[in-house]
TORKOL-4160 file (C-alpha; in steps of 0.2 Angstrom, whole numbers, padded with zeros to 4 digits, m for minus):
249
<pt num="1" X="0246" Y="0979" Z="0630"/>
<pt num="2" X="0263" Y="0987" Z="0632"/>
<pt num="3" X="0266" Y="0994" Z="0650"/>
<pt num="4" X="0283" Y="1002" Z="0647"/>
<pt num="5" X="0295" Y="1004" Z="0632"/>
<pt num="6" X="0313" Y="1008" Z="0634"/>
<pt num="7" X="0327" Y="1003" Z="0621"/>
<pt num="8" X="0318" Y="0988" Z="0615"/>
<pt num="9" X="0312" Y="0982" Z="0632"/>
<pt num="10" X="0294" Y="0982" Z="0638"/>
<pt num="11" X="0284" Y="0973" Z="0652"/>
<pt num="12" X="0273" Y="0958" Z="0647"/>
<pt num="13" X="0255" Y="0956" Z="0654"/>
<pt num="14" X="0254" Y="0953" Z="0673"/>
<pt num="15" X="0255" Y="0935" Z="0678"/>
<pt num="16" X="0242" Y="0928" Z="0689"/>
<pt num="17" X="0255" Y="0928" Z="0703"/>
<pt num="18" X="0256" Y="0947" Z="0701"/>
<pt num="19" X="0273" Y="0946" Z="0693"/>
<pt num="20" X="0278" Y="0952" Z="0675"/>
<pt num="21" X="0291" Y="0946" Z="0663"/>
<pt num="22" X="0301" Y="0958" Z="0652"/>
<pt num="23" X="0301" Y="0957" Z="0634"/>
<pt num="24" X="0318" Y="0961" Z="0626"/>
<pt num="25" X="0315" Y="0965" Z="0607"/>
<pt num="26" X="0334" Y="0966" Z="0604"/>
<pt num="27" X="0337" Y="0949" Z="0611"/>
<pt num="28" X="0323" Y="0942" Z="0601"/>
<pt num="29" X="0330" Y="0949" Z="0585"/>
<pt num="30" X="0347" Y="0942" Z="0588"/>
<pt num="31" X="0339" Y="0925" Z="0591"/>
<pt num="32" X="0330" Y="0926" Z="0575"/>
<pt num="33" X="0346" Y="0928" Z="0566"/>
<pt num="34" X="0354" Y="0912" Z="0572"/>
<pt num="35" X="0350" Y="0894" Z="0569"/>
<pt num="36" X="0341" Y="0882" Z="0581"/>
<pt num="37" X="0356" Y="0871" Z="0580"/>
<pt num="38" X="0367" Y="0885" Z="0586"/>
<pt num="39" X="0355" Y="0888" Z="0601"/>
<pt num="40" X="0354" Y="0870" Z="0605"/>
<pt num="41" X="0373" Y="0868" Z="0605"/>
<pt num="42" X="0375" Y="0884" Z="0616"/>
<pt num="43" X="0362" Y="0877" Z="0628"/>
<pt num="44" X="0372" Y="0861" Z="0630"/>
<pt num="45" X="0387" Y="0871" Z="0636"/>
<pt num="46" X="0376" Y="0879" Z="0650"/>
<pt num="47" X="0370" Y="0862" Z="0656"/>
<pt num="48" X="0353" Y="0862" Z="0647"/>
<pt num="49" X="0351" Y="0847" Z="0636"/>
<pt num="50" X="0337" Y="0837" Z="0629"/>
<pt num="51" X="0324" Y="0843" Z="0641"/>
<pt num="52" X="0322" Y="0859" Z="0632"/>
<pt num="53" X="0320" Y="0851" Z="0615"/>
<pt num="54" X="0301" Y="0852" Z="0610"/>
<pt num="55" X="0295" Y="0836" Z="0602"/>
<pt num="56" X="0299" Y="0834" Z="0584"/>
<pt num="57" X="0281" Y="0830" Z="0581"/>
<pt num="58" X="0277" Y="0849" Z="0582"/>
<pt num="59" X="0283" Y="0855" Z="0566"/>
<pt num="60" X="0283" Y="0871" Z="0555"/>
<pt num="61" X="0268" Y="0873" Z="0545"/>
<pt num="62" X="0278" Y="0879" Z="0530"/>
<pt num="63" X="0297" Y="0879" Z="0526"/>
<pt num="64" X="0308" Y="0893" Z="0529"/>
<pt num="65" X="0301" Y="0900" Z="0546"/>
<pt num="66" X="0314" Y="0908" Z="0557"/>
<pt num="67" X="0305" Y="0913" Z="0573"/>
<pt num="68" X="0310" Y="0918" Z="0591"/>
<pt num="69" X="0300" Y="0927" Z="0605"/>
<pt num="70" X="0295" Y="0927" Z="0623"/>
<pt num="71" X="0282" Y="0914" Z="0627"/>
<pt num="72" X="0264" Y="0920" Z="0630"/>
<pt num="73" X="0257" Y="0904" Z="0637"/>
<pt num="74" X="0239" Y="0897" Z="0635"/>
<pt num="75" X="0233" Y="0881" Z="0644"/>
<pt num="76" X="0216" Y="0875" Z="0637"/>
<pt num="77" X="0205" Y="0861" Z="0643"/>
<pt num="78" X="0193" Y="0849" Z="0635"/>
<pt num="79" X="0174" Y="0853" Z="0638"/>
<pt num="80" X="0166" Y="0840" Z="0650"/>
<pt num="81" X="0149" Y="0839" Z="0642"/>
<pt num="82" X="0143" Y="0833" Z="0626"/>
<pt num="83" X="0138" Y="0845" Z="0612"/>
<pt num="84" X="0119" Y="0846" Z="0612"/>
<pt num="85" X="0108" Y="0844" Z="0597"/>
<pt num="86" X="0101" Y="0860" Z="0590"/>
<pt num="87" X="0095" Y="0869" Z="0575"/>
<pt num="88" X="0107" Y="0879" Z="0564"/>
<pt num="89" X="0100" Y="0895" Z="0572"/>
<pt num="90" X="0102" Y="0889" Z="0589"/>
<pt num="91" X="0120" Y="0884" Z="0585"/>
<pt num="92" X="0124" Y="0902" Z="0580"/>
<pt num="93" X="0119" Y="0908" Z="0597"/>
<pt num="94" X="0128" Y="0893" Z="0606"/>
<pt num="95" X="0144" Y="0897" Z="0596"/>
<pt num="96" X="0143" Y="0916" Z="0600"/>
<pt num="97" X="0141" Y="0912" Z="0619"/>
<pt num="98" X="0155" Y="0899" Z="0619"/>
<pt num="99" X="0167" Y="0912" Z="0611"/>
<pt num="100" X="0162" Y="0925" Z="0623"/>
<pt num="101" X="0161" Y="0915" Z="0639"/>
<pt num="102" X="0171" Y="0899" Z="0638"/>
<pt num="103" X="0184" Y="0901" Z="0624"/>
<pt num="104" X="0187" Y="0920" Z="0623"/>
<pt num="105" X="0203" Y="0922" Z="0613"/>
<pt num="106" X="0204" Y="0940" Z="0620"/>
<pt num="107" X="0210" Y="0933" Z="0637"/>
<pt num="108" X="0227" Y="0931" Z="0629"/>
<pt num="109" X="0226" Y="0941" Z="0612"/>
<pt num="110" X="0225" Y="0957" Z="0622"/>
<pt num="111" X="0243" Y="0954" Z="0628"/>
<pt num="112" X="0250" Y="0949" Z="0611"/>
<pt num="113" X="0263" Y="0960" Z="0602"/>
<pt num="114" X="0280" Y="0961" Z="0595"/>
<pt num="115" X="0293" Y="0950" Z="0603"/>
<pt num="116" X="0279" Y="0937" Z="0608"/>
<pt num="117" X="0277" Y="0919" Z="0603"/>
<pt num="118" X="0259" Y="0913" Z="0608"/>
<pt num="119" X="0262" Y="0896" Z="0615"/>
<pt num="120" X="0247" Y="0885" Z="0617"/>
<pt num="121" X="0243" Y="0868" Z="0625"/>
<pt num="122" X="0227" Y="0861" Z="0616"/>
<pt num="123" X="0234" Y="0843" Z="0616"/>
<pt num="124" X="0218" Y="0836" Z="0623"/>
<pt num="125" X="0208" Y="0840" Z="0607"/>
<pt num="126" X="0220" Y="0837" Z="0592"/>
<pt num="127" X="0206" Y="0838" Z="0580"/>
<pt num="128" X="0201" Y="0855" Z="0585"/>
<pt num="129" X="0209" Y="0869" Z="0575"/>
<pt num="130" X="0213" Y="0881" Z="0589"/>
<pt num="131" X="0222" Y="0892" Z="0577"/>
<pt num="132" X="0215" Y="0898" Z="0560"/>
<pt num="133" X="0218" Y="0912" Z="0548"/>
<pt num="134" X="0206" Y="0925" Z="0556"/>
<pt num="135" X="0215" Y="0925" Z="0573"/>
<pt num="136" X="0231" Y="0923" Z="0563"/>
<pt num="137" X="0228" Y="0939" Z="0554"/>
<pt num="138" X="0225" Y="0948" Z="0570"/>
<pt num="139" X="0241" Y="0941" Z="0578"/>
<pt num="140" X="0251" Y="0947" Z="0562"/>
<pt num="141" X="0243" Y="0964" Z="0563"/>
<pt num="142" X="0249" Y="0965" Z="0581"/>
<pt num="143" X="0267" Y="0961" Z="0577"/>
<pt num="144" X="0267" Y="0944" Z="0585"/>
<pt num="145" X="0283" Y="0934" Z="0581"/>
<pt num="146" X="0274" Y="0917" Z="0579"/>
<pt num="147" X="0263" Y="0903" Z="0586"/>
<pt num="148" X="0267" Y="0886" Z="0594"/>
<pt num="149" X="0252" Y="0874" Z="0597"/>
<pt num="150" X="0253" Y="0857" Z="0605"/>
<pt num="151" X="0237" Y="0854" Z="0596"/>
<pt num="152" X="0229" Y="0858" Z="0580"/>
<pt num="153" X="0229" Y="0872" Z="0567"/>
<pt num="154" X="0216" Y="0874" Z="0553"/>
<pt num="155" X="0215" Y="0885" Z="0537"/>
<pt num="156" X="0233" Y="0879" Z="0535"/>
<pt num="157" X="0233" Y="0884" Z="0516"/>
<pt num="158" X="0228" Y="0902" Z="0520"/>
<pt num="159" X="0241" Y="0903" Z="0534"/>
<pt num="160" X="0254" Y="0898" Z="0522"/>
<pt num="161" X="0249" Y="0911" Z="0510"/>
<pt num="162" X="0248" Y="0924" Z="0523"/>
<pt num="163" X="0266" Y="0919" Z="0529"/>
<pt num="164" X="0260" Y="0918" Z="0548"/>
<pt num="165" X="0274" Y="0908" Z="0557"/>
<pt num="166" X="0265" Y="0893" Z="0565"/>
<pt num="167" X="0272" Y="0877" Z="0572"/>
<pt num="168" X="0258" Y="0864" Z="0577"/>
<pt num="169" X="0256" Y="0846" Z="0580"/>
<pt num="170" X="0241" Y="0842" Z="0570"/>
<pt num="171" X="0230" Y="0850" Z="0556"/>
<pt num="172" X="0214" Y="0852" Z="0565"/>
<pt num="173" X="0197" Y="0853" Z="0556"/>
<pt num="174" X="0184" Y="0858" Z="0569"/>
<pt num="175" X="0181" Y="0874" Z="0579"/>
<pt num="176" X="0183" Y="0876" Z="0597"/>
<pt num="177" X="0164" Y="0878" Z="0600"/>
<pt num="178" X="0158" Y="0864" Z="0612"/>
<pt num="179" X="0175" Y="0856" Z="0613"/>
<pt num="180" X="0188" Y="0867" Z="0620"/>
<pt num="181" X="0189" Y="0880" Z="0634"/>
<pt num="182" X="0201" Y="0894" Z="0638"/>
<pt num="183" X="0199" Y="0896" Z="0657"/>
<pt num="184" X="0203" Y="0914" Z="0664"/>
<pt num="185" X="0217" Y="0907" Z="0674"/>
<pt num="186" X="0225" Y="0898" Z="0660"/>
<pt num="187" X="0235" Y="0912" Z="0653"/>
<pt num="188" X="0253" Y="0915" Z="0657"/>
<pt num="189" X="0256" Y="0900" Z="0668"/>
<pt num="190" X="0268" Y="0886" Z="0665"/>
<pt num="191" X="0262" Y="0874" Z="0651"/>
<pt num="192" X="0269" Y="0858" Z="0644"/>
<pt num="193" X="0273" Y="0859" Z="0625"/>
<pt num="194" X="0279" Y="0844" Z="0616"/>
<pt num="195" X="0286" Y="0837" Z="0633"/>
<pt num="196" X="0294" Y="0853" Z="0638"/>
<pt num="197" X="0288" Y="0864" Z="0652"/>
<pt num="198" X="0288" Y="0882" Z="0646"/>
<pt num="199" X="0287" Y="0896" Z="0658"/>
<pt num="200" X="0280" Y="0913" Z="0654"/>
<pt num="201" X="0294" Y="0924" Z="0647"/>
<pt num="202" X="0305" Y="0909" Z="0641"/>
<pt num="203" X="0311" Y="0911" Z="0624"/>
<pt num="204" X="0305" Y="0899" Z="0610"/>
<pt num="205" X="0316" Y="0898" Z="0595"/>
<pt num="206" X="0311" Y="0889" Z="0579"/>
<pt num="207" X="0316" Y="0885" Z="0561"/>
<pt num="208" X="0315" Y="0870" Z="0549"/>
<pt num="209" X="0324" Y="0859" Z="0562"/>
<pt num="210" X="0311" Y="0861" Z="0575"/>
<pt num="211" X="0309" Y="0871" Z="0592"/>
<pt num="212" X="0319" Y="0874" Z="0607"/>
<pt num="213" X="0315" Y="0883" Z="0623"/>
<pt num="214" X="0328" Y="0895" Z="0631"/>
<pt num="215" X="0326" Y="0899" Z="0649"/>
<pt num="216" X="0325" Y="0917" Z="0651"/>
<pt num="217" X="0338" Y="0918" Z="0665"/>
<pt num="218" X="0352" Y="0912" Z="0653"/>
<pt num="219" X="0346" Y="0919" Z="0636"/>
<pt num="220" X="0359" Y="0933" Z="0635"/>
<pt num="221" X="0373" Y="0920" Z="0637"/>
<pt num="222" X="0365" Y="0908" Z="0625"/>
<pt num="223" X="0363" Y="0920" Z="0611"/>
<pt num="224" X="0381" Y="0926" Z="0613"/>
<pt num="225" X="0387" Y="0909" Z="0611"/>
<pt num="226" X="0375" Y="0905" Z="0597"/>
<pt num="227" X="0381" Y="0920" Z="0587"/>
<pt num="228" X="0399" Y="0915" Z="0589"/>
<pt num="229" X="0396" Y="0897" Z="0583"/>
<pt num="230" X="0386" Y="0903" Z="0568"/>
<pt num="231" X="0401" Y="0916" Z="0564"/>
<pt num="232" X="0414" Y="0902" Z="0566"/>
<pt num="233" X="0403" Y="0890" Z="0554"/>
<pt num="234" X="0402" Y="0904" Z="0541"/>
<pt num="235" X="0421" Y="0907" Z="0542"/>
<pt num="236" X="0425" Y="0889" Z="0540"/>
<pt num="237" X="0412" Y="0887" Z="0525"/>
<pt num="238" X="0418" Y="0903" Z="0516"/>
<pt num="239" X="0431" Y="0895" Z="0505"/>
<pt num="240" X="0420" Y="0882" Z="0498"/>
<pt num="241" X="0405" Y="0893" Z="0497"/>
<pt num="242" X="0415" Y="0905" Z="0486"/>
<pt num="243" X="0422" Y="0891" Z="0476"/>
<pt num="244" X="0405" Y="0884" Z="0472"/>
<pt num="245" X="0397" Y="0902" Z="0470"/>
<pt num="246" X="0385" Y="0899" Z="0484"/>
<pt num="247" X="0378" Y="0910" Z="0498"/>
<pt num="248" X="0370" Y="0906" Z="0515"/>
<pt num="249" X="0360" Y="0919" Z="0524"/>
């Protein structure tokens, strides 16, 4: 849901505090063109060190992902009760009610769009495949930049084929039904992802090296410094690249 759109800027979903964060599509595109290494080195220079490095255990699902976007955060919780025994027909009804009332993805998907990285803590249930190819296709159709899950993703082969940018901790196998809930107040709140506190509107940047979080209030300075570092590296590398007949993007 885009509330306003001017020169690549739009307002995110409202937070439960009543505030909003602004999505800057131009900033997102600039951060997608630099390397995570450039961003990390820039953050060092502004006093942000290891505390913004997401655990290396949360890895890209396939090689070559270049991702950046404002964090649309989701906090899940483990269901308290045991899954009851039931017939296959009863399970279908149970599953439908679970997705409608206790794990309704529309609570956050209605806010998904360009410039957004869906950022999920589902770490309590690592065997649950919180993300799969169906919801992944919906996100891709909406223009979402990518997904980061401190938890599990399933349908991983299909997601690779569809080239949906996903970083996750585990390859899950089960569905959320009976296991994981999405509380209504669990969207767009601070969440912990791989040991890092991520606030709604922070920018998550990822590539083959892993993930880093850029606090929104210094993102403009960070991207400028990161661009300068990448440019300096390319200038230094140019003689050898030309001599060897190689090219880097």
